[in-house]
C-alpha positions as YAML, in Angstrom:
chain: A
units: angstrom
residues:
- id: 1
  name: UNK
  ca: [30.25, -48.08, 195.64]
- id: 2
  name: UNK
  ca: [31.00, -44.85, 197.49]
- id: 3
  name: UNK
  ca: [31.58, -41.65, 195.57]
- id: 4
  name: UNK
  ca: [35.08, -40.35, 194.89]
- id: 5
  name: UNK
  ca: [36.07, -36.80, 193.97]
- id: 6
  name: UNK
  ca: [39.60, -35.57, 193.38]
- id: 7
  name: UNK
  ca: [40.62, -31.92, 193.05]
- id: 8
  name: UNK
  ca: [44.15, -30.74, 192.30]
- id: 9
  name: UNK
  ca: [45.62, -27.34, 191.47]
- id: 10
  name: UNK
  ca: [49.21, -26.53, 190.51]
- id: 11
  name: UNK
  ca: [51.25, -23.37, 190.01]
- id: 12
  name: UNK
  ca: [53.48, -23.37, 186.94]
- id: 13
  name: UNK
  ca: [54.70, -19.79, 186.57]
- id: 14
  name: UNK
  ca: [55.53, -18.97, 190.21]
- id: 15
  name: UNK
  ca: [55.11, -20.44, 193.72]
- id: 16
  name: UNK
  ca: [52.37, -19.36, 196.07]
- id: 17
  name: UNK
  ca: [53.29, -16.72, 198.61]
- id: 18
  name: UNK
  ca: [52.90, -17.62, 202.31]
- id: 19
  name: UNK
  ca: [49.79, -15.47, 202.42]
- id: 20
  name: UNK
  ca: [48.28, -17.26, 199.43]
- id: 21
  name: UNK
  ca: [49.09, -20.67, 200.94]
- id: 22
  name: UNK
  ca: [47.28, -19.66, 204.10]
- id: 23
  name: UNK
  ca: [44.19, -18.52, 202.17]
- id: 24
  name: UNK
  ca: [44.10, -21.71, 200.08]
- id: 25
  name: UNK
  ca: [44.47, -23.79, 203.26]
- id: 26
  name: UNK
  ca: [41.29, -22.20, 204.61]
- id: 27
  name: UNK
  ca: [39.19, -23.44, 201.66]
- id: 28
  name: UNK
  ca: [38.67, -26.93, 203.08]
- id: 29
  name: UNK
  ca: [39.52, -28.95, 206.18]
- id: 30
  name: UNK
  ca: [40.61, -31.76, 203.81]
- id: 31
  name: UNK
  ca: [42.99, -29.72, 201.66]
- id: 32
  name: UNK
  ca: [46.75, -30.32, 201.45]
- id: 33
  name: UNK
  ca: [48.72, -27.25, 200.35]
- id: 34
  name: UNK
  ca: [52.34, -26.65, 199.32]
- id: 35
  name: UNK
  ca: [53.94, -23.72, 197.53]
- id: 36
  name: UNK
  ca: [53.13, -25.29, 194.16]
- id: 37
  name: UNK
  ca: [50.15, -27.57, 194.70]
- id: 38
  name: UNK
  ca: [46.84, -28.08, 196.47]
- id: 39
  name: UNK
  ca: [44.94, -31.39, 196.66]
- id: 40
  name: UNK
  ca: [41.61, -32.28, 198.21]
- id: 41
  name: UNK
  ca: [39.67, -35.54, 197.95]
- id: 42
  name: UNK
  ca: [36.17, -36.44, 199.06]
- id: 43
  name: UNK
  ca: [34.43, -39.75, 199.63]
- id: 44
  name: UNK
  ca: [31.44, -37.91, 201.07]
- id: 45
  name: UNK
  ca: [30.56, -34.26, 200.86]
- id: 46
  name: UNK
  ca: [31.77, -31.74, 198.33]
- id: 47
  name: UNK
  ca: [34.14, -28.81, 197.82]
- id: 48
  name: UNK
  ca: [32.28, -25.68, 198.93]
- id: 49
  name: UNK
  ca: [33.95, -23.23, 196.53]
- id: 50
  name: UNK
  ca: [34.11, -22.77, 192.78]
- id: 51
  name: UNK
  ca: [37.29, -24.66, 191.79]
- id: 52
  name: UNK
  ca: [37.70, -22.61, 188.62]
- id: 53
  name: UNK
  ca: [37.63, -19.40, 190.65]
- id: 54
  name: UNK
  ca: [40.32, -20.92, 192.90]
- id: 55
  name: UNK
  ca: [42.34, -21.60, 189.75]
- id: 56
  name: UNK
  ca: [41.87, -18.02, 188.57]
- id: 57
  name: UNK
  ca: [42.87, -16.59, 191.96]
- id: 58
  name: UNK
  ca: [45.94, -18.67, 192.78]
- id: 59
  name: UNK
  ca: [47.01, -21.36, 190.30]
- id: 60
  name: UNK
  ca: [47.84, -22.14, 186.66]
- id: 61
  name: UNK
  ca: [46.44, -25.66, 186.20]
- id: 62
  name: UNK
  ca: [43.49, -27.60, 187.64]
- id: 63
  name: UNK
  ca: [42.24, -31.18, 187.42]
- id: 64
  name: UNK
  ca: [39.04, -32.75, 188.70]
- id: 65
  name: UNK
  ca: [37.88, -36.36, 188.55]
- id: 66
  name: UNK
  ca: [34.76, -38.05, 189.92]
- id: 67
  name: UNK
  ca: [33.88, -41.70, 189.59]
- id: 68
  name: UNK
  ca: [30.35, -40.94, 188.41]
- id: 69
  name: UNK
  ca: [31.74, -39.87, 185.03]
- id: 70
  name: UNK
  ca: [33.16, -36.34, 185.29]
- id: 71
  name: UNK
  ca: [36.65, -35.24, 184.31]
- id: 72
  name: UNK
  ca: [37.88, -31.68, 184.04]
- id: 73
  name: UNK
  ca: [41.20, -30.13, 183.02]
- id: 74
  name: UNK
  ca: [41.64, -26.37, 183.08]
- id: 75
  name: UNK
  ca: [44.49, -23.91, 182.56]
- id: 76
  name: UNK
  ca: [44.89, -20.24, 183.46]
- id: 77
  name: UNK
  ca: [46.57, -17.94, 180.93]
- id: 78
  name: UNK
  ca: [47.47, -14.27, 181.28]
- id: 79
  name: UNK
  ca: [45.43, -12.26, 178.79]
- id: 80
  name: UNK
  ca: [47.17, -11.48, 175.54]
- id: 81
  name: UNK
  ca: [49.16, -14.73, 175.27]
- id: 82
  name: UNK
  ca: [46.67, -16.89, 173.39]
- id: 83
  name: UNK
  ca: [45.63, -16.47, 169.77]
- id: 84
  name: UNK
  ca: [41.87, -16.40, 170.33]
- id: 85
  name: UNK
  ca: [41.06, -16.50, 166.61]
- id: 86
  name: UNK
  ca: [42.96, -19.76, 166.17]
- id: 87
  name: UNK
  ca: [41.49, -21.35, 169.31]
- id: 88
  name: UNK
  ca: [37.85, -20.47, 168.59]
- id: 89
  name: UNK
  ca: [37.16, -23.37, 166.13]
- id: 90
  name: UNK
  ca: [38.03, -25.93, 168.83]
- id: 91
  name: UNK
  ca: [35.61, -24.58, 171.44]
- id: 92
  name: UNK
  ca: [32.47, -26.54, 172.29]
- id: 93
  name: UNK
  ca: [29.75, -25.24, 174.55]
- id: 94
  name: UNK
  ca: [29.80, -26.93, 177.99]
- id: 95
  name: UNK
  ca: [32.82, -29.07, 176.99]
- id: 96
  name: UNK
  ca: [35.65, -26.81, 175.80]
- id: 97
  name: UNK
  ca: [35.28, -23.19, 176.89]
- id: 98
  name: UNK
  ca: [37.55, -20.17, 177.13]
- id: 99
  name: UNK
  ca: [36.32, -17.55, 179.58]
- id: 100
  name: UNK
  ca: [37.80, -14.31, 181.02]
- id: 101
  name: UNK
  ca: [38.50, -14.14, 184.76]
- id: 102
  name: UNK
  ca: [39.91, -10.74, 185.65]
- id: 103
  name: UNK
  ca: [43.38, -10.43, 184.10]
- id: 104
  name: UNK
  ca: [43.30, -14.06, 182.96]
- id: 105
  name: UNK
  ca: [41.65, -16.42, 180.51]
- id: 106
  name: UNK
  ca: [40.59, -19.88, 181.71]
- id: 107
  name: UNK
  ca: [40.53, -22.75, 179.24]
- id: 108
  name: UNK
  ca: [38.17, -25.33, 180.74]
- id: 109
  name: UNK
  ca: [37.86, -28.84, 179.25]
- id: 110
  name: UNK
  ca: [34.95, -30.66, 180.94]
- id: 111
  name: UNK
  ca: [34.06, -34.20, 179.92]
- id: 112
  name: UNK
  ca: [31.02, -35.99, 181.34]
- id: 113
  name: UNK
  ca: [30.46, -39.68, 180.58]
- id: 114
  name: UNK
  ca: [27.07, -40.99, 181.68]
- id: 115
  name: UNK
  ca: [28.51, -44.50, 182.07]
- id: 116
  name: UNK
  ca: [30.77, -43.42, 184.94]
- id: 117
  name: UNK
  ca: [34.32, -44.62, 185.55]
- id: 118
  name: UNK
  ca: [34.13, -47.08, 188.45]
- id: 119
  name: UNK
  ca: [37.41, -47.15, 190.35]
- id: 120
  name: UNK
  ca: [39.65, -44.19, 189.48]
- id: 121
  name: UNK
  ca: [42.72, -42.50, 190.93]
- id: 122
  name: UNK
  ca: [43.36, -38.79, 190.41]
- id: 123
  name: UNK
  ca: [46.89, -38.57, 191.78]
- id: 124
  name: UNK
  ca: [49.61, -38.00, 189.18]
- id: 125
  name: UNK
  ca: [47.36, -37.02, 186.29]
- id: 126
  name: UNK
  ca: [47.87, -33.26, 186.47]
- id: 127
  name: UNK
  ca: [51.66, -33.58, 186.58]
- id: 128
  name: UNK
  ca: [51.54, -35.64, 183.38]
- id: 129
  name: UNK
  ca: [49.21, -33.14, 181.66]
- id: 130
  name: UNK
  ca: [50.52, -29.76, 182.84]
- id: 131
  name: UNK
  ca: [53.00, -29.44, 179.94]
- id: 132
  name: UNK
  ca: [49.99, -29.04, 177.63]
- id: 133
  name: UNK
  ca: [49.60, -25.48, 178.92]
- id: 134
  name: UNK
  ca: [53.01, -24.54, 177.55]
- id: 135
  name: UNK
  ca: [52.20, -26.31, 174.27]
- id: 136
  name: UNK
  ca: [49.07, -24.19, 173.89]
- id: 137
  name: UNK
  ca: [51.04, -21.02, 174.59]
- id: 138
  name: UNK
  ca: [53.45, -22.05, 171.83]
- id: 139
  name: UNK
  ca: [50.59, -22.50, 169.35]
- id: 140
  name: UNK
  ca: [50.42, -26.30, 169.52]
- id: 141
  name: UNK
  ca: [46.69, -27.05, 169.45]
- id: 142
  name: UNK
  ca: [46.83, -30.85, 169.32]
- id: 143
  name: UNK
  ca: [45.34, -31.16, 172.82]
- id: 144
  name: UNK
  ca: [42.42, -28.94, 171.82]
- id: 145
  name: UNK
  ca: [41.78, -31.02, 168.71]
- id: 146
  name: UNK
  ca: [41.84, -34.25, 170.74]
- id: 147
  name: UNK
  ca: [39.46, -32.69, 173.28]
- id: 148
  name: UNK
  ca: [37.16, -31.76, 170.39]
- id: 149
  name: UNK
  ca: [37.12, -35.41, 169.27]
- id: 150
  name: UNK
  ca: [36.08, -36.57, 172.73]
- id: 151
  name: UNK
  ca: [33.43, -33.87, 172.98]
- id: 152
  name: UNK
  ca: [32.01, -35.00, 169.63]
- id: 153
  name: UNK
  ca: [31.66, -38.54, 170.98]
- id: 154
  name: UNK
  ca: [30.14, -37.57, 174.32]
- id: 155
  name: UNK
  ca: [27.80, -34.94, 172.86]
- id: 156
  name: UNK
  ca: [26.58, -37.12, 169.98]
- id: 157
  name: UNK
  ca: [27.69, -34.60, 167.39]
- id: 158
  name: UNK
  ca: [25.73, -34.29, 164.15]
- id: 159
  name: UNK
  ca: [27.40, -36.17, 161.29]
- id: 160
  name: UNK
  ca: [27.62, -33.01, 159.19]
- id: 161
  name: UNK
  ca: [29.51, -31.01, 161.81]
- id: 162
  name: UNK
  ca: [32.92, -30.06, 160.35]
- id: 163
  name: UNK
  ca: [36.09, -30.81, 162.23]
- id: 164
  name: UNK
  ca: [38.28, -27.90, 163.39]
- id: 165
  name: UNK
  ca: [41.66, -27.27, 161.72]
- id: 166
  name: UNK
  ca: [43.85, -30.37, 162.02]
- id: 167
  name: UNK
  ca: [47.09, -29.42, 163.81]
- id: 168
  name: UNK
  ca: [50.44, -30.84, 162.72]
- id: 169
  name: UNK
  ca: [51.97, -33.74, 164.59]
- id: 170
  name: UNK
  ca: [48.95, -35.92, 165.45]
- id: 171
  name: UNK
  ca: [50.76, -38.98, 164.10]
- id: 172
  name: UNK
  ca: [53.48, -38.61, 166.76]
- id: 173
  name: UNK
  ca: [52.09, -37.69, 170.17]
- id: 174
  name: UNK
  ca: [54.32, -36.45, 172.97]
- id: 175
  name: UNK
  ca: [54.07, -38.20, 176.37]
- id: 176
  name: UNK
  ca: [51.73, -35.46, 177.74]
- id: 177
  name: UNK
  ca: [49.48, -35.81, 174.69]
- id: 178
  name: UNK
  ca: [49.49, -39.61, 175.02]
- id: 179
  name: UNK
  ca: [48.46, -39.13, 178.66]
- id: 180
  name: UNK
  ca: [45.72, -36.77, 177.51]
- id: 181
  name: UNK
  ca: [44.39, -39.40, 175.08]
- id: 182
  name: UNK
  ca: [44.27, -41.85, 178.00]
- id: 183
  name: UNK
  ca: [42.71, -39.26, 180.31]
- id: 184
  name: UNK
  ca: [39.97, -38.56, 177.76]
- id: 185
  name: UNK
  ca: [39.54, -42.28, 177.01]
- id: 186
  name: UNK
  ca: [39.74, -41.54, 173.31]
- id: 187
  name: UNK
  ca: [39.29, -44.40, 170.87]
- id: 188
  name: UNK
  ca: [42.67, -45.20, 169.31]
- id: 189
  name: UNK
  ca: [41.16, -45.75, 165.86]
- id: 190
  name: UNK
  ca: [39.43, -42.36, 165.96]
- id: 191
  name: UNK
  ca: [42.78, -40.74, 166.75]
- id: 192
  name: UNK
  ca: [44.38, -42.62, 163.84]
- id: 193
  name: UNK
  ca: [41.62, -41.48, 161.49]
- id: 194
  name: UNK
  ca: [42.03, -37.88, 162.62]
- id: 195
  name: UNK
  ca: [45.81, -38.03, 162.19]
- id: 196
  name: UNK
  ca: [45.67, -39.09, 158.55]
- id: 197
  name: UNK
  ca: [45.49, -35.49, 157.32]
- id: 198
  name: UNK
  ca: [47.86, -34.12, 159.97]
- id: 199
  name: UNK
  ca: [51.19, -32.97, 158.52]
- id: 200
  name: UNK
  ca: [54.45, -33.52, 160.43]
- id: 201
  name: UNK
  ca: [55.49, -30.88, 162.90]
- id: 202
  name: UNK
  ca: [58.25, -28.73, 161.46]
- id: 203
  name: UNK
  ca: [60.66, -26.47, 163.18]
- id: 204
  name: UNK
  ca: [59.57, -22.88, 162.72]
- id: 205
  name: UNK
  ca: [61.95, -20.97, 160.48]
- id: 206
  name: UNK
  ca: [64.45, -19.04, 162.53]
- id: 207
  name: UNK
  ca: [63.49, -15.42, 162.88]
- id: 208
  name: UNK
  ca: [66.31, -13.09, 161.80]
- id: 209
  name: UNK
  ca: [66.52, -11.72, 165.33]
- id: 210
  name: UNK
  ca: [68.87, -8.85, 164.65]
- id: 211
  name: UNK
  ca: [66.65, -7.54, 161.84]
- id: 212
  name: UNK
  ca: [63.48, -7.83, 163.90]
- id: 213
  name: UNK
  ca: [64.99, -6.24, 167.02]
- id: 214
  name: UNK
  ca: [66.22, -3.40, 164.85]
- id: 215
  name: UNK
  ca: [62.59, -2.64, 164.01]
- id: 216
  name: UNK
  ca: [61.67, -2.19, 167.70]
- id: 217
  name: UNK
  ca: [61.53, 1.39, 168.85]
- id: 218
  name: UNK
  ca: [64.03, 2.39, 171.58]
- id: 219
  name: UNK
  ca: [61.12, 2.73, 174.00]
- id: 220
  name: UNK
  ca: [59.85, -0.76, 173.21]
- id: 221
  name: UNK
  ca: [63.34, -2.29, 173.61]
- id: 222
  name: UNK
  ca: [63.76, -0.56, 176.97]
- id: 223
  name: UNK
  ca: [60.33, -1.81, 178.03]
- id: 224
  name: UNK
  ca: [61.25, -5.45, 177.24]
- id: 225
  name: UNK
  ca: [64.55, -5.10, 179.14]
- id: 226
  name: UNK
  ca: [62.80, -3.65, 182.18]
- id: 227
  name: UNK
  ca: [60.25, -6.47, 182.21]
- id: 228
  name: UNK
  ca: [63.06, -9.03, 181.81]
- id: 229
  name: UNK
  ca: [64.86, -7.62, 184.85]
- id: 230
  name: UNK
  ca: [61.64, -7.92, 186.85]
- id: 231
  name: UNK
  ca: [61.31, -11.61, 185.93]
- id: 232
  name: UNK
  ca: [58.04, -11.35, 184.02]
- id: 233
  name: UNK
  ca: [56.76, -14.85, 183.10]
- id: 234
  name: UNK
  ca: [56.51, -15.77, 179.41]
- id: 235
  name: UNK
  ca: [58.46, -12.71, 178.33]
- id: 236
  name: UNK
  ca: [60.42, -14.71, 175.74]
- id: 237
  name: UNK
  ca: [57.14, -15.85, 174.18]
- id: 238
  name: UNK
  ca: [55.80, -12.29, 174.12]
- id: 239
  name: UNK
  ca: [58.98, -10.94, 172.58]
- id: 240
  name: UNK
  ca: [59.09, -13.57, 169.86]
- id: 241
  name: UNK
  ca: [55.47, -12.94, 168.97]
- id: 242
  name: UNK
  ca: [56.18, -9.25, 168.70]
- id: 243
  name: UNK
  ca: [59.15, -9.99, 166.44]
- id: 244
  name: UNK
  ca: [56.95, -12.23, 164.28]
- id: 245
  name: UNK
  ca: [54.50, -9.36, 163.94]
- id: 246
  name: UNK
  ca: [57.27, -7.04, 162.81]
- id: 247
  name: UNK
  ca: [58.44, -9.61, 160.23]
- id: 248
  name: UNK
  ca: [54.87, -10.49, 159.20]
- id: 249
  name: UNK
  ca: [55.34, -14.21, 160.00]
- id: 250
  name: UNK
  ca: [51.87, -15.81, 159.93]
- id: 251
  name: UNK
  ca: [50.86, -19.47, 160.47]
- id: 252
  name: UNK
  ca: [50.38, -21.58, 157.32]
- id: 253
  name: UNK
  ca: [46.87, -22.24, 156.05]
- id: 254
  name: UNK
  ca: [45.45, -25.81, 156.36]
- id: 255
  name: UNK
  ca: [46.61, -28.01, 153.49]
- id: 256
  name: UNK
  ca: [43.63, -30.39, 153.54]
- id: 257
  name: UNK
  ca: [39.86, -30.11, 153.28]
- id: 258
  name: UNK
  ca: [38.24, -30.32, 156.69]
- id: 259
  name: UNK
  ca: [36.24, -33.51, 157.11]
- id: 260
  name: UNK
  ca: [32.86, -33.94, 158.76]
- id: 261
  name: UNK
  ca: [32.33, -35.77, 162.02]
- id: 262
  name: UNK
  ca: [30.49, -38.48, 160.09]
- id: 263
  name: UNK
  ca: [33.48, -38.98, 157.80]
- id: 264
  name: UNK
  ca: [35.82, -39.23, 160.78]
- id: 265
  name: UNK
  ca: [33.62, -41.86, 162.44]
- id: 266
  name: UNK
  ca: [33.32, -43.87, 159.24]
- id: 267
  name: UNK
  ca: [37.07, -43.82, 158.68]
- id: 268
  name: UNK
  ca: [37.69, -44.85, 162.30]
- id: 269
  name: UNK
  ca: [35.33, -47.81, 161.85]
- id: 270
  name: UNK
  ca: [37.15, -48.78, 158.68]
- id: 271
  name: UNK
  ca: [40.55, -48.64, 160.40]
- id: 272
  name: UNK
  ca: [39.14, -50.71, 163.29]
- id: 273
  name: UNK
  ca: [37.80, -53.36, 160.93]
- id: 274
  name: UNK
  ca: [41.12, -53.52, 159.09]
- id: 275
  name: UNK
  ca: [43.00, -53.90, 162.39]
- id: 276
  name: UNK
  ca: [40.62, -56.63, 163.58]
- id: 277
  name: UNK
  ca: [41.00, -58.48, 160.27]
- id: 278
  name: UNK
  ca: [44.79, -58.33, 160.53]
- id: 279
  name: UNK
  ca: [44.61, -59.52, 164.14]
- id: 280
  name: UNK
  ca: [42.42, -62.48, 163.12]
- id: 281
  name: UNK
  ca: [44.78, -63.38, 160.28]
- id: 282
  name: UNK
  ca: [47.81, -63.15, 162.56]
- id: 283
  name: UNK
  ca: [46.08, -65.24, 165.25]
- id: 284
  name: UNK
  ca: [45.12, -67.88, 162.69]
- id: 285
  name: UNK
  ca: [48.64, -67.97, 161.26]
- id: 286
  name: UNK
  ca: [50.02, -68.40, 164.78]
- id: 287
  name: UNK
  ca: [47.52, -71.19, 165.49]
- id: 288
  name: UNK
  ca: [48.53, -73.04, 162.33]
- id: 289
  name: UNK
  ca: [52.21, -72.76, 163.25]
- id: 290
  name: UNK
  ca: [51.49, -74.14, 166.72]
- id: 291
  name: UNK
  ca: [49.45, -77.01, 165.26]
- id: 292
  name: UNK
  ca: [52.25, -77.85, 162.85]
- id: 293
  name: UNK
  ca: [54.73, -77.92, 165.74]
- id: 294
  name: UNK
  ca: [52.36, -80.15, 167.73]
- id: 295
  name: UNK
  ca: [51.91, -82.49, 164.76]
- id: 296
  name: UNK
  ca: [55.67, -83.06, 164.69]
- id: 297
  name: UNK
  ca: [55.51, -84.36, 168.27]
- id: 298
  name: UNK
  ca: [52.00, -85.80, 168.40]
- id: 299
  name: UNK
  ca: [53.03, -89.22, 169.69]
- id: 300
  name: UNK
  ca: [55.10, -87.64, 172.45]
- id: 301
  name: UNK
  ca: [52.17, -85.37, 173.35]
- id: 302
  name: UNK
  ca: [49.89, -88.38, 173.94]
- id: 303
  name: UNK
  ca: [52.55, -89.90, 176.15]
- id: 304
  name: UNK
  ca: [52.73, -86.66, 178.13]
- id: 305
  name: UNK
  ca: [48.95, -86.77, 178.66]
- id: 306
  name: UNK
  ca: [49.20, -90.23, 180.19]
- id: 307
  name: UNK
  ca: [52.22, -89.27, 182.32]
- id: 308
  name: UNK
  ca: [50.36, -86.24, 183.69]
- id: 309
  name: UNK
  ca: [47.29, -88.30, 184.56]
- id: 310
  name: UNK
  ca: [49.49, -90.83, 186.35]
- id: 311
  name: UNK
  ca: [50.69, -88.09, 188.71]
- id: 312
  name: UNK
  ca: [47.21, -88.13, 190.33]
- id: 313
  name: UNK
  ca: [47.21, -84.39, 191.08]
- id: 314
  name: UNK
  ca: [44.64, -81.76, 190.25]
- id: 315
  name: UNK
  ca: [47.17, -79.42, 188.66]
- id: 316
  name: UNK
  ca: [48.50, -82.29, 186.51]
- id: 317
  name: UNK
  ca: [44.95, -83.14, 185.41]
- id: 318
  name: UNK
  ca: [44.53, -79.50, 184.35]
- id: 319
  name: UNK
  ca: [47.69, -79.68, 182.25]
- id: 320
  name: UNK
  ca: [46.57, -82.99, 180.71]
- id: 321
  name: UNK
  ca: [43.20, -81.51, 179.72]
- id: 322
  name: UNK
  ca: [44.91, -78.43, 178.28]
- id: 323
  name: UNK
  ca: [47.11, -80.65, 176.12]
- id: 324
  name: UNK
  ca: [44.13, -82.75, 175.06]
- id: 325
  name: UNK
  ca: [42.34, -79.63, 173.87]
- id: 326
  name: UNK
  ca: [45.33, -78.78, 171.68]
- id: 327
  name: UNK
  ca: [45.34, -82.33, 170.30]
- id: 328
  name: UNK
  ca: [41.63, -81.95, 169.55]
- id: 329
  name: UNK
  ca: [42.36, -78.76, 167.58]
- id: 330
  name: UNK
  ca: [45.01, -80.68, 165.64]
- id: 331
  name: UNK
  ca: [42.55, -83.50, 164.90]
- id: 332
  name: UNK
  ca: [39.94, -81.00, 163.74]
- id: 333
  name: UNK
  ca: [42.51, -79.31, 161.51]
- id: 334
  name: UNK
  ca: [43.40, -82.69, 160.00]
- id: 335
  name: UNK
  ca: [39.76, -83.83, 159.78]
- id: 336
  name: UNK
  ca: [40.57, -86.85, 161.99]
- id: 337
  name: UNK
  ca: [38.23, -86.33, 164.93]
- id: 338
  name: UNK
  ca: [37.06, -89.97, 164.98]
- id: 339
  name: UNK
  ca: [40.52, -91.25, 165.86]
- id: 340
  name: UNK
  ca: [41.00, -88.54, 168.47]
- id: 341
  name: UNK
  ca: [37.68, -89.30, 170.15]
- id: 342
  name: UNK
  ca: [38.50, -93.03, 170.28]
- id: 343
  name: UNK
  ca: [41.72, -92.29, 172.16]
- id: 344
  name: UNK
  ca: [39.94, -89.97, 174.62]
- id: 345
  name: UNK
  ca: [37.26, -92.61, 175.23]
- id: 346
  name: UNK
  ca: [40.02, -95.10, 175.94]
- id: 347
  name: UNK
  ca: [41.51, -92.70, 178.51]
- id: 348
  name: UNK
  ca: [38.09, -92.16, 180.07]
- id: 349
  name: UNK
  ca: [37.56, -95.89, 180.50]
- id: 350
  name: UNK
  ca: [41.10, -96.59, 181.68]
- id: 351
  name: UNK
  ca: [40.84, -93.95, 184.42]
- id: 352
  name: UNK
  ca: [37.16, -94.39, 185.27]
- id: 353
  name: UNK
  ca: [37.97, -94.32, 188.99]
- id: 354
  name: UNK
  ca: [39.49, -90.85, 188.84]
- id: 355
  name: UNK
  ca: [36.42, -88.61, 189.50]
- id: 356
  name: UNK
  ca: [38.49, -85.39, 189.49]
- id: 357
  name: UNK
  ca: [39.83, -86.24, 186.04]
- id: 358
  name: UNK
  ca: [36.40, -87.33, 184.75]
- id: 359
  name: UNK
  ca: [34.88, -84.04, 185.90]
- id: 360
  name: UNK
  ca: [37.58, -82.03, 184.09]
- id: 361
  name: UNK
  ca: [37.07, -84.02, 180.90]
- id: 362
  name: UNK
  ca: [33.32, -83.31, 180.99]
- id: 363
  name: UNK
  ca: [33.73, -79.61, 181.78]
- id: 364
  name: UNK
  ca: [36.16, -79.25, 178.84]
- id: 365
  name: UNK
  ca: [33.67, -80.91, 176.50]
- id: 366
  name: UNK
  ca: [36.08, -83.73, 175.71]
- id: 367
  name: UNK
  ca: [33.54, -86.49, 176.57]
...
């Protein structure tokens, strides 16, 4: 199997200038560049530049995938927009890192699975995940928590390691978060276990805007208006945070005790076992219903077996054997295998000169 590497960058706040497009286009002979995106793939060779530095210089989002087991998702944020104190508990050395690059901070989520991924496709992933950057800017840390879960699995976390604060809304994931779960290959039962202490997401109480704006100094109001006229990205977010500061609106404290990684794993195993038990019970109930329906038409079913054999076609033999297997299950359920086997033996003898049928009967374990 040949190697496969996929690199993609996207702009989210503004398009690239013609000069920037030209510089990005010089990074690789394989690269495809538009005003909002750059993509490069390799089956042999490698990208000769630091992709995170390219993100810091030109873009807002970056994705990397390699079929030997590496996945990476990174976002660029202007400094001052993220609450570093709230993000810190989710960071994990070599897996989830937040580093300064000039006027920006880069959040880099790197996941390395030693088992590899086999056949993968990178196209489309970043578009489905890019909304997570805006979620993080708005204080929604569900993606970081989910990344922490995957890091704990891949890094063989110690059972006593405490989980980070559980963000609201893990029970109802948005499409980008559902894509992130798939991207990370997170175990569904681990996500369910984690979500058990996650409260619902609530609309933030409306800030009394007039009161808060009245607390801004004339100079500060003029500054916000000037920046608005210049089209500064994320200005609404910055203004609302400033208003929250003036009104002393702080995020609520966690309502639940933080669990350990060992407790999360144990609960995930319990949920998995419960789901498997329910699946077995549902499958058995379905099987019994099907057997009861077959019992009501057992005589007709035997006639169908004979009619199918008489067609002298391989596909008809397959259908006959399939029906015989269901009749065997019915006989086993009724504890009447002797009678069933006598009828099969009769069929075997009656059609002894049908080698294709005889072979199918033997392969199915019917004779």
